[in-house]
C-alpha positions in Angstrom: -2.4 94.6 97.6 0.3 92.3 96.1 0.9 88.7 97.1 3.7 88.4 99.7 3.5 92.1 100.6 3.2 92.9 104.3 0.7 95.4 105.6 0.2 97.2 108.9 -3.1 99.1 109.7 -4.1 101.1 112.8 -7.9 101.6 113.0 -9.1 105.2 113.5 -11.9 106.2 115.9 -14.6 105.8 113.1 -13.5 102.1 112.7 -13.9 101.1 116.4 -16.4 98.3 116.8 -16.2 97.0 113.2 -15.6 93.2 112.5 -12.0 92.5 111.9 -12.6 90.7 108.6 -14.8 93.5 107.3 -12.5 96.2 108.4 -9.4 94.7 106.6 -11.3 93.8 103.4 -12.4 97.4 103.0 -8.9 98.7 103.5 -7.1 96.4 101.1 -7.4 96.4 97.3 -8.4 93.3 95.3 -8.9 91.1 98.4 -12.4 89.6 99.1 -13.8 89.4 102.6 -13.9 85.5 102.3 -10.2 85.4 101.6 -9.5 87.8 104.5 -11.6 85.6 106.8 -9.5 82.5 105.7 -6.2 84.4 106.3 -7.3 85.5 109.7 -8.2 81.9 110.7 -4.9 80.7 109.3 -2.9 83.2 111.3 -1.7 85.3 108.5 -3.3 88.3 110.0 -2.9 89.2 113.7 -3.9 91.9 116.1 -1.1 93.3 118.2 0.7 90.1 117.7 -2.2 87.8 118.6 -4.5 85.7 116.6 -8.2 86.8 116.7 -11.4 85.6 115.3 -12.8 87.2 112.1 -15.7 88.5 114.2 -13.4 90.3 116.5 -14.3 93.9 117.0 -11.4 96.3 116.4 -10.7 98.8 119.2 -8.4 101.7 120.1 -4.7 100.8 120.2 -5.1 97.7 117.9 -2.1 97.2 115.5 -3.2 94.9 112.7 -0.4 93.2 110.8 -0.4 90.6 108.1 0.6 89.6 104.6 -1.2 88.0 101.5 0.8 84.7 101.0 1.9 83.9 97.5 -0.3 81.4 95.8 1.7 78.4 94.8 1.3 77.7 91.1 -0.1 74.4 90.1 2.8 73.9 87.6 6.1 75.4 86.6 5.9 77.8 83.7 8.3 77.7 80.8 10.6 80.8 80.5 13.1 81.6 77.8 16.2 81.6 79.9 19.6 80.5 78.4 21.1 77.3 79.8 24.4 75.6 79.0 23.6 72.0 77.7 26.8 70.0 77.3 25.0 66.7 76.4 21.6 65.3 75.6 19.8 62.2 74.2 16.3 60.9 74.2 16.6 60.1 77.9 18.8 62.6 79.8 20.2 66.1 79.7 23.5 67.1 81.2 24.0 70.8 81.9 26.6 73.2 83.3 24.6 75.1 85.9 25.7 78.7 86.4 25.8 80.4 89.8 22.9 82.5 91.0 20.5 80.0 89.5 17.9 78.3 91.7 17.2 74.7 90.5 13.4 74.4 91.0 10.5 76.5 91.9 9.9 76.9 95.7 8.5 79.5 98.0 10.1 82.9 97.0 11.4 81.5 93.7 8.5 80.3 91.5 10.1 81.8 88.4 13.5 82.3 86.9 14.6 78.8 88.0 16.5 76.2 86.0 13.2 74.2 85.7 11.5 77.2 84.2 14.3 77.3 81.7 14.3 73.6 81.0 10.6 73.6 80.2 11.2 76.2 77.5 14.0 74.3 75.8 12.6 70.8 76.5 8.8 71.1 76.7 8.5 67.3 76.8 9.6 67.5 80.4 6.1 68.7 81.5 4.6 65.5 82.4 2.5 66.2 85.5 0.6 69.4 86.1 1.3 69.1 89.8 5.1 68.6 89.4 7.3 71.6 90.1 10.5 69.5 89.7 10.0 67.7 86.4 13.2 65.8 85.5 15.1 66.8 88.7 16.9 63.9 90.3 19.5 65.9 92.3 20.2 69.6 92.8 22.9 72.2 93.5 22.6 75.2 95.8 21.6 78.4 94.1 25.2 79.8 94.2 27.0 76.4 93.5 28.0 76.0 89.9 28.8 72.9 87.9 27.6 69.8 86.2 24.0 68.4 86.7 22.0 65.6 85.1 18.2 66.0 84.3 15.9 63.1 83.3 13.8 63.6 80.2 11.4 60.6 80.8 9.6 59.1 83.8 11.6 55.9 83.4 15.0 57.7 83.4 13.9 59.8 86.4 13.0 56.9 88.5 16.2 55.0 87.6 18.5 58.0 88.3 16.7 58.8 91.5 17.3 55.2 92.6 21.0 55.5 91.6 21.5 58.7 93.6 19.7 57.2 96.6 21.7 54.0 96.5 25.0 56.0 96.1 25.8 54.6 92.6 26.6 58.1 91.3 30.0 59.6 91.9 30.1 63.3 92.5 33.4 65.4 92.8 33.5 69.1 93.7 36.1 71.8 93.9 36.0 74.2 96.9 38.2 77.0 98.1 38.5 77.0 101.8 40.2 79.2 104.5 43.5 78.2 106.0 45.8 75.1 105.4 43.9 71.9 105.8 45.6 68.6 106.0 46.7 67.3 102.6 43.8 64.9 102.6 41.1 63.7 105.0 37.7 62.2 105.7 35.0 64.2 107.4 32.3 61.9 108.9 29.7 63.9 110.8 26.0 63.5 110.6 23.9 66.5 109.3 20.5 67.6 110.3 18.4 70.8 110.5 19.9 73.5 112.7 18.1 73.5 116.1 17.4 77.2 116.1 17.9 78.5 112.6 15.7 76.3 110.4 17.2 77.7 107.2 20.6 76.2 108.1 22.0 72.6 108.5 24.3 71.6 111.3 26.4 68.7 112.6 24.8 69.5 116.0 21.2 68.6 115.5 18.7 66.4 117.2 17.8 64.5 114.0 20.9 63.8 112.0 21.5 61.6 109.0 25.0 60.2 108.2 27.2 62.1 106.0 30.7 61.4 104.7 33.0 63.8 102.6 36.5 62.8 101.5 38.8 65.6 100.4 42.4 66.2 99.2 44.3 69.5 98.7 45.2 70.5 95.1 46.6 74.0 95.7 47.3 76.1 98.8 49.1 79.0 100.3 49.2 80.4 103.8 45.7 81.8 103.5 43.6 79.4 101.5 43.5 76.1 99.7 41.8 74.5 96.7 40.4 71.2 97.7 38.7 68.4 95.7 35.7 66.8 97.6 34.1 63.6 97.0 30.8 63.0 98.8 29.5 59.6 99.5 26.1 61.0 100.8 24.2 63.9 99.3 22.9 65.9 102.4 21.7 69.4 102.1 24.7 71.9 102.2 26.9 68.9 103.1 30.3 70.2 101.8 29.7 73.7 103.1 28.7 72.3 106.6 31.5 69.8 106.8 34.2 72.3 105.8 32.9 74.7 108.5 33.0 71.8 111.0 36.7 71.3 110.5 37.3 75.1 110.7 38.2 75.4 107.0 35.2 77.4 105.9 34.5 77.8 102.2 35.4 81.3 101.0 32.5 83.6 100.0 29.9 81.4 101.9 27.3 83.8 103.2 25.7 81.2 105.6 28.6 79.0 106.9 31.6 81.1 106.1 33.7 83.8 107.7 32.2 87.0 106.3 33.7 89.4 108.9 37.2 88.1 108.2 36.7 88.3 104.5 35.9 92.0 104.5 39.5 92.8 105.4 42.8 92.3 103.6 44.2 90.0 102.3 40.8 88.1 101.8 39.2 91.1 100.3 41.7 91.1 97.4 41.6 87.3 97.0 37.8 87.5 96.7 37.6 90.5 94.5 34.5 90.4 92.4 33.1 87.3 94.1 29.7 87.3 95.7 29.1 83.6 96.3 30.6 80.5 97.9 33.6 79.1 96.1 32.0 75.6 95.4 31.7 74.0 92.1 30.4 70.6 90.9 33.4 69.4 88.9 32.9 65.8 87.9 29.8 63.6 87.7 30.0 59.9 86.9 26.9 57.7 86.5 25.4 54.9 84.5 23.0 55.8 81.7 19.5 55.0 83.0 18.5 53.1 79.8 21.6 51.6 78.4 23.6 51.2 81.5 26.7 52.7 79.7 29.1 54.3 82.1 29.2 58.1 81.6 31.4 60.8 82.9 31.2 64.7 82.5 33.7 67.3 83.7 33.0 71.0 83.8 35.7 73.6 84.6 34.8 76.3 87.2 33.4 79.6 86.0 35.5 82.8 85.7 34.9 84.1 89.3 36.3 80.9 90.8 39.1 80.6 88.3 40.2 84.1 89.4 40.3 83.1 93.1 42.2 79.9 92.2 44.9 82.0 90.4 45.2 84.4 93.3 45.9 81.6 95.8 48.5 79.8 93.8 52.0 79.8 95.4 
């Protein structure tokens, strides 16, 4: 039985009257009765949708469902994955993050992340066995590309984290959105966890934090526009949520976008070969955490977004 793999078992007549923990432990490979008992108590295993005690006696009609949760690693593991480093010194690393790249390990993505790659190329980042985010001071969504900074030392990490928190770092993004927005504007709407879908963020939430995005149009036609966004706050999914809020959803966004509309012409042609949101971290300005020197890095969008930009030019 593999971790994170779901199972469903229906007891047969010969099983009736057996303890639940014993019954399951004898049916699953590589799982001890002790572990099964803990999983039953923690609610990972249910009987016909209900939690039962490990001593529960199985009976006719029981449908036993569960899964073996993934055991969280105590530390991130170095993996030989290519990354695009555009600058580094003894304190910081600046990279061009590619799309389809999760930044740090988390449930469902404990390997294959940017952190795993960084630890291979910069083993000095592994400073704490319990830290799954060594050097990370900000992040980009999995399918958002662009410039990121990583701290090499504890001192640099603390200073950069403070600068991000206090909004001393300037971040500019490029986004391609539906329709024809105003030539420039300010979107000021608090963002919090969606009230029913916990994987999404929303401007309609009981517990919101202030969020402000400034934008201006760089290119547009009747169908879509290329905009530059400057965020004064760094809320989760901020630009994606704010663009959807003003009804100019980001093209290709699988969560906040207009997927049904994009399956038809002419958007299908505009998005040919694209399978992610058209959002790119374009410019990052900050002060070096040790020297205080002002630094600025600009990264052009990857090929998929460049193609869409060409197709919406007038």
